[in-house]
Backbone as CSV, one residue per row, in Angstrom:
resi,resn,N_x,N_y,N_z,CA_x,CA_y,CA_z,C_x,C_y,C_z
1,MET,28.172,42.343,-18.612,26.743,42.172,-18.306,26.591,41.035,-17.299
2,THR,25.755,41.250,-16.300,25.536,40.228,-15.277,24.549,39.190,-15.787
3,ALA,24.936,37.940,-15.680,24.061,36.856,-16.124,22.858,36.747,-15.200
4,THR,21.696,36.514,-15.794,20.492,36.344,-14.989,20.344,34.884,-14.599
5,THR,19.808,34.660,-13.429,19.605,33.302,-12.936,18.124,32.979,-12.968
6,GLU,17.771,31.875,-13.619,16.376,31.453,-13.672,15.913,31.062,-12.277
7,PRO,14.693,31.467,-11.885,14.196,31.050,-10.578,14.011,29.542,-10.522
8,ALA,14.144,28.975,-9.337,13.960,27.532,-9.166,12.528,27.160,-9.541
9,PRO,12.321,26.096,-10.320,10.964,25.719,-10.715,10.132,25.144,-9.571
10,VAL,10.791,24.738,-8.490,10.080,24.255,-7.302,10.729,24.886,-6.073
11,LEU,9.931,25.573,-5.282,10.420,26.165,-4.041,10.128,25.215,-2.884
12,VAL,11.086,25.085,-1.990,10.945,24.184,-0.839,11.121,24.977,0.441
13,SER,10.158,24.855,1.352,10.277,25.500,2.663,9.723,24.555,3.709
14,ARG,9.993,24.850,4.961,9.545,24.014,6.075,8.667,24.800,7.021
15,ARG,7.624,24.177,7.490,6.764,24.708,8.548,6.679,23.635,9.620
16,ASP,7.613,23.677,10.559,7.696,22.668,11.604,7.854,21.295,10.945
17,ARG,6.887,20.407,11.072,7.010,19.052,10.528,6.442,18.917,9.114
18,ILE,6.140,20.043,8.501,5.538,20.056,7.164,6.543,20.585,6.153
19,ALA,6.691,19.879,5.032,7.474,20.374,3.902,6.503,20.980,2.899
20,LEU,6.709,22.258,2.580,5.852,22.963,1.628,6.592,23.057,0.300
21,LEU,6.053,22.404,-0.736,6.640,22.403,-2.062,5.748,23.243,-2.976
22,THR,6.320,24.271,-3.571,5.545,25.206,-4.381,6.036,25.191,-5.823
23,LEU,5.175,24.811,-6.747,5.501,24.888,-8.168,5.681,26.362,-8.521
24,ASN,6.795,26.688,-9.182,7.199,28.089,-9.255,7.524,28.532,-10.679
25,ARG,6.531,28.401,-11.548,6.619,29.009,-12.880,5.369,29.863,-13.082
26,PRO,5.133,30.847,-12.212,3.867,31.584,-12.256,3.619,32.306,-13.572
27,ASP,4.690,32.701,-14.276,4.517,33.368,-15.573,3.951,32.428,-16.623
28,ARG,4.083,31.105,-16.418,3.520,30.090,-17.308,2.405,29.318,-16.609
29,LEU,1.833,29.905,-15.554,0.778,29.257,-14.759,1.225,27.877,-14.276
30,ASN,2.533,27.790,-13.971,3.156,26.577,-13.425,3.034,25.375,-14.356
31,ALA,3.024,25.660,-15.670,3.053,24.566,-16.647,4.289,23.705,-16.404
32,VAL,4.143,22.418,-16.578,5.238,21.502,-16.257,6.313,21.542,-17.339
33,SER,7.519,21.300,-16.916,8.674,21.142,-17.797,9.499,19.991,-17.251
34,ALA,10.440,19.513,-18.035,11.308,18.442,-17.547,12.058,18.888,-16.303
35,GLU,12.492,20.148,-16.292,13.236,20.664,-15.133,12.345,20.713,-13.901
36,LEU,11.104,21.149,-14.064,10.175,21.179,-12.925,9.944,19.762,-12.409
37,TYR,9.707,18.833,-13.309,9.488,17.455,-12.882,10.689,16.918,-12.093
38,ARG,11.893,17.147,-12.605,13.087,16.627,-11.924,13.234,17.243,-10.542
39,ASP,13.042,18.558,-10.449,13.164,19.207,-9.150,12.092,18.723,-8.183
40,LEU,10.891,18.505,-8.699,9.799,18.048,-7.835,10.065,16.635,-7.336
41,ILE,10.535,15.754,-8.203,10.881,14.396,-7.764,11.933,14.452,-6.670
42,ASP,12.983,15.245,-6.877,14.040,15.368,-5.868,13.478,15.870,-4.542
43,ALA,12.602,16.876,-4.598,12.038,17.456,-3.370,11.141,16.449,-2.654
44,LEU,10.356,15.694,-3.405,9.479,14.685,-2.797,10.283,13.568,-2.149
45,VAL,11.309,13.087,-2.839,12.143,12.008,-2.289,12.867,12.486,-1.042
46,THR,13.401,13.706,-1.094,14.113,14.262,0.063,13.184,14.372,1.264
47,ALA,11.962,14.847,1.039,10.993,14.971,2.139,10.643,13.615,2.708
48,ASP,10.467,12.626,1.826,10.085,11.290,2.286,11.208,10.620,3.065
49,ASP,12.437,10.974,2.757,13.591,10.382,3.439,13.912,11.069,4.765
50,ASP,13.283,12.208,5.022,13.572,12.989,6.224,12.605,12.591,7.341
51,PRO,13.079,11.955,8.413,12.168,11.527,9.481,11.506,12.693,10.206
52,GLN,12.044,13.897,10.052,11.447,15.065,10.690,10.254,15.612,9.905
53,VAL,10.118,15.186,8.665,8.988,15.627,7.837,7.865,14.609,7.965
54,ARG,6.731,15.051,8.456,5.601,14.148,8.668,4.470,14.370,7.657
55,CYS,4.555,15.439,6.872,3.540,15.686,5.854,4.123,16.628,4.805
56,VAL,3.669,16.476,3.570,4.069,17.344,2.462,2.835,18.064,1.939
57,ILE,2.968,19.360,1.713,1.936,20.134,1.008,2.499,20.516,-0.347
58,LEU,1.737,20.250,-1.395,2.108,20.630,-2.752,1.135,21.679,-3.244
59,THR,1.653,22.833,-3.667,0.790,23.914,-4.143,1.478,24.638,-5.287
60,GLY,0.834,25.694,-5.793,1.385,26.435,-6.913,1.480,27.915,-6.610
61,ALA,2.505,28.559,-7.156,2.688,30.001,-6.986,1.790,30.751,-7.966
62,GLY,1.307,31.905,-7.518,0.540,32.758,-8.412,-0.903,32.334,-8.593
63,ARG,-1.393,32.436,-9.833,-2.827,32.294,-10.111,-3.266,30.863,-10.397
64,ALA,-2.351,29.904,-10.362,-2.725,28.536,-10.720,-1.942,27.534,-9.896
65,PHE,-2.512,26.352,-9.777,-1.774,25.213,-9.233,-0.826,24.710,-10.309
66,CYS,-1.390,24.296,-11.438,-0.576,23.849,-12.577,-1.514,23.613,-13.753
67,VAL,-1.221,24.243,-14.898,-2.099,24.102,-16.066,-1.686,22.946,-16.966
68,GLY,-0.773,22.106,-16.481,-0.386,20.939,-17.252,0.796,21.200,-18.151
69,ALA,0.805,20.562,-19.310,1.935,20.662,-20.230,2.104,22.088,-20.731
70,ASP,3.354,22.478,-20.942,3.662,23.771,-21.536,3.490,23.616,-23.044
71,LEU,2.285,23.916,-23.533,1.974,23.670,-24.945,2.800,24.550,-25.873
72,LYS,3.245,25.702,-25.372,4.121,26.556,-26.177,5.430,25.826,-26.465
73,ALA,5.973,25.143,-25.440,7.205,24.386,-25.636,6.961,23.184,-26.547
74,HIS,5.810,22.529,-26.388,5.489,21.385,-27.243,5.359,21.820,-28.707
75,ALA,4.714,22.959,-28.896,4.465,23.435,-30.262,5.756,23.773,-30.995
76,ALA,6.798,24.087,-30.241,8.078,24.406,-30.874,8.645,23.212,-31.626
77,GLY,8.275,21.996,-31.192,8.660,20.787,-31.904,10.142,20.512,-31.948
78,THR,10.859,20.934,-30.915,12.317,20.773,-30.917,12.789,19.551,-30.140
79,ARG,11.886,18.853,-29.446,12.292,17.671,-28.684,12.514,16.469,-29.595
80,THR,13.554,15.717,-29.313,13.758,14.450,-29.999,12.820,13.407,-29.411
81,ARG,12.728,12.254,-30.059,11.898,11.156,-29.541,12.367,10.751,-28.145
82,ALA,13.684,10.668,-27.944,14.224,10.277,-26.638,13.873,11.316,-25.583
83,GLU,13.913,12.586,-25.940,13.563,13.639,-24.983,12.083,13.588,-24.629
84,ARG,11.245,13.270,-25.604,9.816,13.140,-25.312,9.557,11.961,-24.383
85,GLU,10.232,10.849,-24.633,10.071,9.686,-23.756,10.519,10.011,-22.339
86,ASP,11.625,10.728,-22.199,12.121,11.127,-20.880,11.115,12.017,-20.170
87,TYR,10.543,12.969,-20.901,9.549,13.884,-20.338,8.320,13.130,-19.844
88,VAL,7.827,12.208,-20.657,6.642,11.437,-20.272,6.924,10.594,-19.032
89,GLN,8.072,9.943,-18.988,8.405,9.109,-17.843,8.610,9.942,-16.574
90,LEU,9.114,11.150,-16.725,9.253,12.028,-15.558,7.885,12.340,-14.956
91,GLY,6.898,12.607,-15.812,5.542,12.858,-15.320,4.977,11.661,-14.577
92,GLN,5.224,10.462,-15.124,4.765,9.254,-14.438,5.484,9.090,-13.101
93,GLN,6.768,9.399,-13.086,7.560,9.226,-11.862,7.102,10.161,-10.759
94,VAL,6.718,11.394,-11.119,6.212,12.336,-10.116,4.968,11.760,-9.445
95,CYS,3.994,11.328,-10.250,2.759,10.798,-9.671,3.010,9.508,-8.911
96,ARG,3.897,8.667,-9.424,4.231,7.434,-8.710,4.832,7.748,-7.340
97,GLN,5.716,8.750,-7.286,6.329,9.116,-6.014,5.284,9.636,-5.026
98,ILE,4.390,10.483,-5.493,3.325,11.001,-4.624,2.471,9.852,-4.086
99,LEU,2.122,8.925,-4.969,1.244,7.825,-4.596,1.902,6.843,-3.640
100,THR,3.194,6.575,-3.827,3.832,5.469,-3.117,4.670,5.905,-1.924
101,MET,4.975,7.184,-1.762,5.812,7.598,-0.641,5.084,7.382,0.680
102,ALA,5.844,7.089,1.716,5.259,6.816,3.024,4.657,8.071,3.642
103,THR,5.240,9.222,3.354,4.775,10.490,3.915,3.505,10.942,3.207
104,PRO,2.465,11.331,3.938,1.234,11.779,3.283,1.442,13.096,2.545
105,VAL,0.717,13.247,1.443,0.813,14.438,0.602,-0.558,15.100,0.518
106,VAL,-0.580,16.405,0.782,-1.784,17.221,0.639,-1.576,18.147,-0.553
107,ALA,-2.458,18.086,-1.537,-2.421,19.042,-2.647,-3.326,20.213,-2.288
108,ALA,-2.763,21.420,-2.322,-3.535,22.644,-2.073,-3.704,23.334,-3.419
109,VAL,-4.891,23.216,-3.998,-5.120,23.617,-5.384,-5.803,24.972,-5.461
110,ASN,-5.096,25.896,-6.071,-5.605,27.236,-6.326,-5.702,27.439,-7.831
111,GLY,-6.642,28.240,-8.275,-6.723,28.566,-9.697,-6.989,27.343,-10.546
112,TYR,-6.130,27.134,-11.550,-6.320,26.033,-12.494,-5.456,24.826,-12.132
113,ALA,-6.039,23.638,-12.288,-5.305,22.370,-12.211,-5.787,21.531,-13.378
114,LEU,-5.024,21.578,-14.466,-5.450,20.947,-15.710,-4.409,19.934,-16.163
115,GLY,-4.867,18.878,-16.841,-3.937,17.916,-17.403,-3.002,17.350,-16.353
116,ALA,-1.697,17.524,-16.569,-0.707,17.018,-15.621,-0.896,17.619,-14.236
117,GLY,-1.390,18.856,-14.164,-1.665,19.466,-12.863,-2.769,18.737,-12.131
118,ALA,-3.831,18.371,-12.855,-4.917,17.597,-12.244,-4.429,16.213,-11.848
119,GLU,-3.541,15.633,-12.656,-3.010,14.307,-12.331,-2.230,14.339,-11.019
120,MET,-1.391,15.344,-10.821,-0.642,15.455,-9.567,-1.583,15.675,-8.390
121,ALA,-2.589,16.524,-8.587,-3.527,16.814,-7.505,-4.314,15.574,-7.092
122,VAL,-4.765,14.800,-8.074,-5.544,13.592,-7.793,-4.665,12.496,-7.192
123,SER,-3.367,12.525,-7.497,-2.447,11.534,-6.928,-2.218,11.741,-5.438
124,ALA,-2.412,12.969,-4.958,-2.175,13.269,-3.549,-3.155,12.497,-2.663
125,ASP,-2.748,12.259,-1.437,-3.614,11.551,-0.488,-4.829,12.378,-0.109
126,PHE,-4.644,13.684,-0.044,-5.727,14.599,0.309,-5.685,15.797,-0.635
127,LEU,-6.866,16.207,-1.088,-6.984,17.360,-1.975,-7.790,18.440,-1.262
128,VAL,-7.131,19.555,-0.985,-7.794,20.743,-0.446,-7.830,21.751,-1.584
129,ILE,-9.007,22.193,-1.949,-9.146,22.971,-3.171,-9.968,24.235,-2.934
130,ALA,-9.590,25.300,-3.609,-10.385,26.526,-3.560,-11.726,26.272,-4.256
131,GLU,-12.788,26.837,-3.696,-14.135,26.558,-4.211,-14.276,26.881,-5.694
132,GLN,-13.656,27.963,-6.135,-13.780,28.386,-7.534,-12.609,27.937,-8.397
133,ALA,-11.723,27.111,-7.855,-10.651,26.547,-8.674,-11.262,25.746,-9.818
134,ARG,-10.493,25.595,-10.883,-10.995,24.874,-12.046,-10.053,23.724,-12.383
135,MET,-10.603,22.517,-12.369,-9.844,21.328,-12.713,-10.386,20.715,-13.998
136,GLY,-9.544,19.912,-14.658,-10.026,19.241,-15.851,-8.958,18.385,-16.488
137,PHE,-9.435,17.452,-17.320,-8.562,16.542,-18.059,-8.848,16.753,-19.550
138,PRO,-8.158,17.694,-20.187,-8.470,18.039,-21.579,-7.798,17.149,-22.612
139,GLU,-7.111,16.092,-22.193,-6.227,15.350,-23.086,-6.924,14.830,-24.353
140,VAL,-8.055,14.151,-24.211,-8.720,13.582,-25.386,-9.149,14.688,-26.354
141,SER,-9.511,15.842,-25.817,-9.955,16.948,-26.664,-8.837,17.522,-27.524
142,ILE,-7.575,17.301,-27.113,-6.452,17.835,-27.892,-5.573,16.725,-28.460
143,GLY,-6.120,15.487,-28.474,-5.446,14.392,-29.150,-4.307,13.764,-28.391
144,THR,-4.331,13.859,-27.066,-3.258,13.256,-26.273,-3.865,12.329,-25.230
145,PHE,-3.120,11.991,-24.185,-3.591,10.977,-23.242,-3.164,11.342,-21.832
146,VAL,-3.954,10.879,-20.853,-3.635,11.155,-19.452,-2.467,10.295,-18.983
147,GLY,-1.906,10.667,-17.832,-0.845,9.885,-17.211,-1.072,9.806,-15.719
148,GLY,-0.049,9.350,-15.023,-0.106,9.324,-13.566,-1.022,8.276,-12.974
149,GLY,-1.378,7.254,-13.773,-2.279,6.228,-13.241,-3.715,6.689,-13.109
150,ILE,-4.076,7.782,-13.770,-5.407,8.368,-13.605,-6.504,7.430,-14.097
151,THR,-6.246,6.643,-15.147,-7.289,5.735,-15.626,-7.639,4.670,-14.602
152,HIS,-6.745,4.436,-13.641,-7.029,3.516,-12.540,-7.586,4.257,-11.331
153,ARG,-6.954,5.371,-10.980,-7.281,6.039,-9.713,-8.599,6.819,-9.761
154,LEU,-8.840,7.542,-10.846,-10.027,8.400,-10.886,-11.330,7.615,-10.765
155,PRO,-11.513,6.490,-11.478,-12.761,5.733,-11.285,-12.942,5.227,-9.863
156,ARG,-11.845,4.922,-9.169,-11.954,4.481,-7.777,-12.428,5.618,-6.879
157,LEU,-12.109,6.843,-7.243,-12.466,7.985,-6.402,-13.872,8.503,-6.682
158,VAL,-14.277,8.543,-7.948,-15.557,9.183,-8.289,-16.520,8.242,-8.996
159,GLY,-16.115,6.990,-9.238,-16.973,6.057,-9.952,-16.691,6.067,-11.447
160,LEU,-16.974,4.946,-12.097,-16.646,4.792,-13.515,-17.450,5.747,-14.386
161,ARG,-18.725,5.937,-14.102,-19.556,6.799,-14.948,-19.028,8.234,-14.959
162,ARG,-18.763,8.798,-13.768,-18.280,10.186,-13.731,-16.862,10.288,-14.288
163,ALA,-16.022,9.277,-14.013,-14.666,9.303,-14.556,-14.704,9.275,-16.079
164,THR,-15.626,8.512,-16.656,-15.780,8.483,-18.108,-16.141,9.860,-18.640
165,ASP,-17.073,10.519,-17.972,-17.461,11.883,-18.367,-16.263,12.822,-18.310
166,LEU,-15.524,12.766,-17.208,-14.429,13.720,-17.003,-13.275,13.486,-17.966
167,LEU,-12.962,12.212,-18.239,-11.789,11.909,-19.051,-12.070,11.958,-20.552
168,ILE,-13.281,11.639,-20.965,-13.570,11.641,-22.403,-14.166,12.965,-22.859
169,LEU,-15.086,13.517,-22.093,-15.639,14.824,-22.470,-14.673,15.958,-22.147
170,GLY,-13.884,15.781,-21.089,-12.857,16.762,-20.772,-13.370,18.079,-20.236
171,GLU,-14.595,18.106,-19.753,-15.154,19.371,-19.260,-14.539,19.753,-17.918
172,ARG,-14.313,21.040,-17.724,-13.735,21.523,-16.482,-14.775,21.521,-15.362
173,PHE,-14.300,21.385,-14.146,-15.198,21.382,-12.994,-14.581,22.201,-11.878
174,THR,-15.418,22.662,-10.966,-14.971,23.558,-9.904,-14.520,22.782,-8.668
175,GLY,-13.881,23.499,-7.767,-13.506,22.904,-6.495,-14.718,22.446,-5.712
176,THR,-15.789,23.210,-5.768,-17.015,22.823,-5.076,-17.540,21.507,-5.617
177,GLN,-17.530,21.340,-6.939,-17.967,20.074,-7.529,-17.040,18.930,-7.125
178,ALA,-15.739,19.185,-7.118,-14.787,18.142,-6.726,-15.087,17.637,-5.320
179,PHE,-15.449,18.540,-4.423,-15.809,18.148,-3.055,-17.122,17.370,-3.047
180,GLU,-18.099,17.838,-3.788,-19.404,17.166,-3.816,-19.288,15.752,-4.366
181,TRP,-18.356,15.529,-5.277,-18.181,14.212,-5.893,-17.291,13.284,-5.076
182,GLY,-16.708,13.785,-3.999,-15.813,12.963,-3.194,-14.388,12.943,-3.695
183,LEU,-14.072,13.792,-4.669,-12.708,13.861,-5.194,-11.804,14.669,-4.276
184,ALA,-12.372,15.673,-3.622,-11.603,16.550,-2.734,-11.962,16.292,-1.281
185,HIS,-10.974,16.448,-0.410,-11.212,16.357,1.036,-12.079,17.508,1.503
186,THR,-11.805,18.694,0.979,-12.596,19.863,1.326,-12.418,20.931,0.265
187,ALA,-13.429,21.798,0.123,-13.362,22.973,-0.743,-13.565,24.199,0.130
188,VAL,-12.688,25.173,-0.006,-12.671,26.320,0.891,-12.533,27.607,0.085
189,PRO,-12.861,28.758,0.683,-12.594,30.029,0.002,-11.110,30.149,-0.327
190,ALA,-10.803,30.758,-1.462,-9.419,30.832,-1.938,-8.500,31.476,-0.912
191,GLU,-9.010,32.460,-0.179,-8.150,33.176,0.759,-7.766,32.338,1.984
192,THR,-8.465,31.241,2.204,-8.142,30.376,3.345,-7.493,29.065,2.913
193,LEU,-7.164,28.942,1.625,-6.691,27.668,1.088,-5.459,27.147,1.816
194,LEU,-4.404,27.944,1.878,-3.165,27.444,2.463,-3.335,27.177,3.955
195,ASP,-4.056,28.044,4.656,-4.291,27.815,6.081,-5.039,26.499,6.300
196,SER,-6.002,26.212,5.450,-6.756,24.963,5.570,-5.873,23.762,5.295
197,ALA,-5.000,23.880,4.283,-4.084,22.783,3.972,-3.105,22.558,5.108
198,VAL,-2.608,23.637,5.710,-1.661,23.516,6.825,-2.349,22.875,8.031
199,ALA,-3.597,23.257,8.300,-4.325,22.668,9.425,-4.476,21.155,9.235
200,LEU,-4.800,20.739,8.016,-4.907,19.311,7.731,-3.548,18.634,7.862
201,ALA,-2.509,19.282,7.334,-1.157,18.715,7.411,-0.698,18.587,8.857
202,ASP,-1.033,19.557,9.694,-0.690,19.481,11.122,-1.353,18.271,11.764
203,SER,-2.612,18.019,11.401,-3.310,16.853,11.935,-2.636,15.568,11.481
204,LEU,-2.265,15.506,10.209,-1.594,14.310,9.684,-0.224,14.116,10.333
205,ALA,0.471,15.226,10.599,1.800,15.149,11.206,1.752,14.592,12.618
206,SER,0.594,14.659,13.254,0.470,14.152,14.624,0.184,12.648,14.665
207,LYS,-0.127,12.057,13.519,-0.449,10.629,13.478,0.819,9.777,13.588
208,ALA,0.630,8.516,13.900,1.764,7.586,13.985,2.281,7.315,12.578
209,PRO,3.506,7.724,12.253,3.976,7.634,10.867,4.089,6.215,10.331
210,LEU,4.469,5.261,11.154,4.587,3.882,10.671,3.212,3.307,10.338
211,ALA,2.256,3.561,11.201,0.898,3.081,10.956,0.299,3.788,9.742
212,LEU,0.544,5.075,9.628,0.014,5.832,8.501,0.578,5.309,7.184
213,ALA,1.879,5.055,7.148,2.509,4.561,5.923,1.933,3.214,5.521
214,ARG,1.732,2.325,6.488,1.156,1.014,6.172,-0.282,1.139,5.699
215,MET,-1.044,2.060,6.296,-2.426,2.265,5.871,-2.475,2.812,4.456
216,LYS,-1.590,3.770,4.161,-1.540,4.350,2.815,-1.215,3.271,1.782
217,ALA,-0.252,2.409,2.092,0.133,1.343,1.169,-1.004,0.342,0.973
218,ALA,-1.713,0.013,2.047,-2.809,-0.949,1.947,-3.945,-0.399,1.090
219,LEU,-4.261,0.876,1.260,-5.313,1.490,0.454,-4.918,1.532,-1.019
220,ARG,-3.649,1.779,-1.281,-3.182,1.846,-2.661,-3.261,0.480,-3.352
221,ARG,-3.042,-0.612,-2.586,-3.021,-1.949,-3.192,-4.372,-2.366,-3.746
222,ASP,-5.459,-1.859,-3.186,-6.797,-2.213,-3.659,-7.019,-3.720,-3.585
223,ASP,-6.668,-4.309,-2.424,-6.788,-5.754,-2.246,-8.245,-6.211,-2.293
224,SER,-8.423,-7.469,-2.643,-9.741,-8.082,-2.520,-10.076,-8.233,-1.037
225,LEU,-11.347,-8.487,-0.738,-11.750,-8.675,0.654,-10.999,-9.834,1.288
226,ASP,-10.900,-10.948,0.590,-10.210,-12.116,1.148,-8.741,-11.795,1.432
227,THR,-8.090,-11.084,0.521,-6.688,-10.727,0.725,-6.537,-9.787,1.914
228,ALA,-7.439,-8.808,2.015,-7.375,-7.862,3.139,-7.549,-8.594,4.471
229,LEU,-8.483,-9.535,4.521,-8.690,-10.290,5.756,-7.453,-11.106,6.117
230,ASP,-6.710,-11.537,5.110,-5.494,-12.312,5.358,-4.309,-11.436,5.770
231,THR,-4.224,-10.238,5.199,-3.024,-9.412,5.409,-3.133,-8.442,6.586
232,GLU,-4.329,-8.028,6.947,-4.478,-7.037,8.029,-3.887,-7.506,9.365
233,PRO,-4.067,-8.762,9.772,-3.443,-9.181,11.039,-1.931,-9.025,11.036
234,GLY,-1.282,-9.309,9.900,0.163,-9.147,9.822,0.588,-7.695,9.978
235,GLU,-0.193,-6.771,9.405,0.102,-5.346,9.555,0.006,-4.946,11.038
236,LEU,-1.060,-5.393,11.690,-1.253,-5.064,13.102,-0.136,-5.642,13.965
237,LEU,0.199,-6.891,13.739,1.239,-7.526,14.548,2.592,-6.856,14.346
238,ALA,2.881,-6.427,13.125,4.137,-5.734,12.871,4.189,-4.421,13.647
239,LEU,3.084,-3.713,13.695,3.042,-2.438,14.427,3.109,-2.652,15.938
240,MET,2.598,-3.764,16.410,2.623,-4.026,17.855,4.042,-4.241,18.377
241,ASP,4.992,-4.433,17.477,6.397,-4.569,17.873,7.137,-3.228,17.893
242,THR,6.437,-2.120,17.625,7.104,-0.824,17.507,6.948,0.003,18.784
243,GLU,7.866,0.955,18.947,7.775,1.902,20.050,6.535,2.777,19.919
244,ASP,6.164,3.112,18.683,4.985,3.952,18.479,3.718,3.275,18.989
245,TRP,3.614,1.949,18.783,2.426,1.243,19.283,2.368,1.340,20.798
246,ALA,3.501,1.108,21.470,3.537,1.200,22.933,3.202,2.612,23.399
247,GLU,3.691,3.623,22.661,3.403,5.009,23.017,1.927,5.318,22.845
248,GLY,1.319,4.813,21.790,-0.101,5.057,21.572,-0.958,4.451,22.662
249,VAL,-0.612,3.228,23.058,-1.363,2.567,24.138,-1.185,3.315,25.449
250,ALA,0.061,3.710,25.755,0.333,4.421,27.006,-0.381,5.773,27.037
251,ALA,-0.335,6.492,25.903,-0.977,7.805,25.858,-2.485,7.686,26.039
252,PHE,-3.078,6.643,25.453,-4.519,6.445,25.616,-4.855,6.176,27.084
253,ALA,-4.061,5.335,27.726,-4.313,4.999,29.129,-4.123,6.211,30.033
254,GLN,-3.167,7.077,29.679,-2.849,8.248,30.498,-3.631,9.488,30.083
255,ARG,-4.491,9.337,29.112,-5.340,10.441,28.631,-4.518,11.667,28.238
256,ARG,-3.519,11.430,27.408,-2.678,12.507,26.890,-2.457,12.288,25.404
257,ASP,-1.962,13.320,24.736,-1.663,13.186,23.318,-0.381,12.365,23.139
258,PRO,-0.381,11.409,22.232,0.828,10.619,22.022,1.896,11.421,21.295
259,VAL,3.139,11.055,21.515,4.281,11.657,20.813,4.978,10.519,20.053
260,PHE,4.703,10.450,18.760,5.226,9.361,17.958,6.596,9.718,17.384
261,ARG,7.477,8.730,17.357,8.851,8.956,16.882,9.164,8.198,15.599
262,GLY,8.216,7.442,15.114,8.461,6.694,13.887,9.384,5.518,14.109
263,LYS,9.327,4.929,15.303,10.177,3.786,15.630,9.350,2.663,16.242
């Protein structure tokens, strides 16, 4: 009998300067597993280390982006305490990698993005979502807790009052609502989702990668006004020593599009 091979939980493909990472457990609506988390971390780190990759798109195969934890696997109750700790830390590591990597990440959310799926989507720098997609944080309703730094990040994105509603009441919301609340970059018809995400990724790929990485890091730090006023000149001066800064100035003077090399 020929042994069957399980499909890869994360598919990786390239579109010019874009790395497309697709969660690939469509039969489980891309519910997360330890294997999916490990593969996703590896794919994100590899993309961030590749100077030819200027943007990452994260999406899901089939009818969902990611419905969060595989509750069927949890209900089996076969994990040891150490395995549960490893699983939880893997989830934190995925969101930490998305948040801290120099390469910008666009989440293209189709169908459902619940629990851990919503955490990954919110961790991305840009969220492009189908208008009728459904997001939510059901953790409190089922006796568990959010991860991925969501208790810090979500209030910064939508305000404390709405974040309290979303995290404690756990009610699902649509892509259209996510856009109206400022959580999503844009909400689009489902049939144009990937094209819209690619268009945004193409725009991001054309930006100066060194400047973009520093801007992403500065926004993540959430500095006080006084600290920002002190640190911004150093960021600018560091960039003025790069080839990309010289290219940007030259391209502006010559009225042409700059070609940044990340140097």
